[in-house]
N, C-alpha and C positions, 0 to 999 in steps of 0.2 A: 504493499499500500503506499502510495506516494505521500509525502508531507501535505500536499494541497488536499489530497481525498481524506486524509485523516482529518485536517482541520475542519473541511466540510462536513463531514460526519458530527465532529464535534459541536460545529455550530447548529446542526439540525437538533441534535441531542438536548442542547441548553434551550433551543427554542421550545422543543416539547416538554422540557422541565417546567420552563416559565408558564406555558399554557396549563399544565397540570397544578401548578401552585395557585393560579388563577381559577381553579376549580373547573378547567376544561378537561377534555379527555386526555389522558396521558400519552397517546400514540397520535396527537394531532397538534400541528404547528399552529401558532398564533394566527398566521395569514389563513390558513385554512379556516379557521374559526371564523376570522372576519369576512372571508369569503361566503361562508354560509349565511352569516347574518346580513350580509349586503343584499342577499337575495329574498330575504324575509318579505312576506307581503305586509306585515304590521310595520307601520313606519315610525315606531317607537324610538327609544333611546340606543338600543342595540343597532338598529339600523343606521341610525345618525352618526354613532361612533365608528362604525364599519365603513361607511361611505366616505367620510373623512379621511380615515387612516389609508383606506384602500386607494382612494384619490392620490394622496402623497406618495404611496408607494409605485403607483402607476407612471409616476415622473421619471423612476429608475428603471423599472421593469413593467413595460405595459400589461395589463391583465394579470397582475402577480397574484392578488386574492383568487380570482377566478380559476386560474391555473392550479393555484394551491388546494383549492377546495375540490376540484374535479376528481383526483384519484380515490377520494372516499366513496364515490359511486362505484367504482370498479371494486374496491375491497368489499363493500356490501354483496356485490354480486357474487365475488368468490366464495365469501362466507356461506350465501345462499347454496352454491354449488356444493360446498362441503357438507351442508347439513342435509340437502335434498338431492343427493347425486344421481338419483334416477327419475327426478320429478321436478327439477329445478325450473324448467320451462314453464311449468303450471304455476309457480309461485314468483317468477321473475320472467316474464313474456318477452322481453327485449333480448333475452339471451339467445332466443332462436335464430335472430337475425344477425348475430355478433360474427364477424369476420376475422377476429384476431387470431 
């Protein structure tokens, strides 16, 4: 493992730990959490915080929060496959058309 890869993994671990300390899910980064909050239909305080912080991050990395939140959907589908290996399509219909 290169030093750059190690530092990248360490940064993600610190980000996930900070999210867990802030009562978020331990395997989720703060950016992913903000990305989920930015997609909320309720325009409450979470949405306002997420929109402002994601807007700031967009200056550095366009659509950063959206990209960070996107993999969680794939993880949920993979968990569904593990739980229902023979009937996953019935529980998650969009898996039938998946071409990955």
